[in-house]
N, C-alpha and C positions, 0 to 999 in steps of 0.2 A: 450145643456148641462146646467146641474143645479150646480154641484160641480166638476169642473175638478181638478183632483189632481196630478197623474204622467203623464209625457210626456217623449217619446223617438223618435228619428228621425233615419230612415235609407233611405239613397239616397234621392228620392223625396217623401218619405212616413213620415208622422206624425201620431203617435198614442197617445191616450189621454185617461186616465181612468176617468170615472165620477162616483164619490163615492155614490152619492145619488140615481142614476138611475142604479147603478150595471151594468155598460156597460163599452166597450172599443169602442172609435170612431177612424175611419181611414180617415186620409185626404190625398190627393195629392197635392203636391206643384209644380205648373209648373207656367205658366203665371200668374195664381191666386190660392189661396188655395180653393179646393172644397172638400165636404165630399163625401165619396164613399161607406161606409159601416159601420155597427153598430154591435157588438156582444154583445148578452146579452138579456135574455128574462125575465126581472124582476128578483128580488132577490130569490135565491135558490142554491141547491146544485146539480143540474144535470149538465151534460156535457155542456148544452148550457147557463148555469146560472152563475152569480157570486155573491158574498155575501160581499159587501163593498170592492171592489178592491182599491188598493193604488198604489204603485210603479210598473213600468213595464220597461222592456228593450228588445232590439232586437238582435237576434244572427246575425253572419256574413252572414248566408244564408237567414235571413229575417224572422225567426220564432219569434213571439211575446210572451215573457215570463211575466206573469201578477202575481203579489202577491194577491191572491184571499184570502183577510184578515180573514173574519169570516168563511170560509170554510177550514182554516188551510192547505192550499196547494198552489202551483205554477200551473198555468193553462197555457198550451202551445198551441198557436194558429198559424196557418199558415200565409204567408204575407197577405192573403185576409180575415183574421179573421175566418177561419174555424177551428173547434176544432181539435186537434192532440191527446193530452193525458194530464195527470196530474202527476206532482211530488209529493209525499206524504210522510211523515215520521213522527213516533211518537213524534219526539222532534220538529216539526216544529209547533209552537205556534203563531198564528195570524200574519203570515208574513206581513210586511209593505214594504219592498222595495227588489229588486232582481238585482244582476248585474252578468256579465258573464266575464269569461277569456276563453282562448282557451280549456282548458280542465276542468274547474270548475265552479260552480254555488255559489255565495255568497248570502246568505239570511238573511235580517235583521228582527228579530223576537221581538215581545212584551214580551220577556222573558229573562232569564238570565242562561247561556250566551246569548248575544243578537244577535250574529252572527254565523249562522251555514254554513258550507262549505260542498257542495255535489259535486259528479261527475254530468255531464249531464244526466245520466240515473237515478240518484236520491239516490245514496248510499253516507251516510254521511261520511265524512273523518276527520272532526275535528270541535271544537267550540272555538269561539274567543270572547273576550272581555265581561267581566261581567257588570252586572247593579249595580249601586251604585254611591256615591259622589266621589270628588276629580278627580283622573286620571281614573275612570270608566265611563260608560254612564248612565246618569240619565234618560233620555227618549228620543227616536229618532225615527224619521219617514223615513228618507232618508238618503243615502250616496252615495259615488263614489269611483273609484279605480283609482290610477295613474299607470304609467306605470312599477313601481316595486310591484305593487299589495298592496301598503300602503292603508288603509281605510281612508277615510276623512269622518267622521260621524257628521252629523248635530244635535247636542245635544240640543233638544228642552227645557228640564228641566232645563240645566245648562247654556243655553244661550251663547253658544259658538260651535266651530268646533273643534272636537278632531281627531288628525291624529295618527293612529295605524299602526305598522308594520304588515306584514303578519302573524307573530307569535302572535299578540295580545298585543304587548308592546305599551304603549302610548308614542309617540315621542314628541308631540307638542300640544299646544292648542292655538286656534286662537279666538280672540274676548273676550268680557267680557260683564256682563250684564249691560244695560242702553240704552240710546237714543242718545248718541253723536256719534261724528266721530270714527270709529272703533269699536263700541259697537253694540251688537246684544240683541234682546229681543224675546224669542221663535222662533228662526229660523227654517225653514222647509227644503225646498230644497238646494242641494249643488251641485255644478259641476265644473269642470276644463276646462279651455280653452284648444285649441287643442294642442298649444304649452307648456302646463303644467305650464304657468308662473302666471296664476292668478285663483284664488279661487272665484267663484261666489256664494253667499249665498242669497237665498229668505227669507228675514227677515219679517216674518209674521206680528207680532204686531208694528214694526216700519214702516210699510207700505213702504218697499223700497227694492232694491237690493243692498247688500253691496259687495264691491269688495276688496280682499286682494291679495297682492303680495306674491308669493311664494319664492322671491329671500331673 
């Protein structure tokens, strides 16, 4: 790996995007972690290629959904990283991350509105969260969903995590610009613990993980 970016887990499988080699790597996690497969044949737009992949997620049946950023699409692979299909839409501009619910696919794009919601078949149902300052999103690469489908968006440009309701209303902001306790500087990844009590932020330029309580 040269520049690992997104990571997703499913049972004993680990999937990682490598931004610079335009690939997805599959690891098995048993007594030890071992590499079992790689998808991607150099930078390109064919079914077997990626173009700067970023975030990814795994469905309940094990399919891998990859934000194929510079191809402006979501690439869907089976659990063994064999190509299945693409989800494309004219409004999907440079997708950076993707998350799934039972019925919908949320895509974070480098555009405004920056979140587009689709059916799993690829029909767009609505747009959420505009780009801008204040209670909007400045620049974001990754997000996650809680049990109520609230969106936690790691705002790289505003140095905080913003929490939006599923209708796109900003509910709360976590963190502020800086290097001290409780401060963030250009945060990237964001995740919730299984019990939904802690927000874990990959604090890129502070070279640390920052953990916030949801209580």
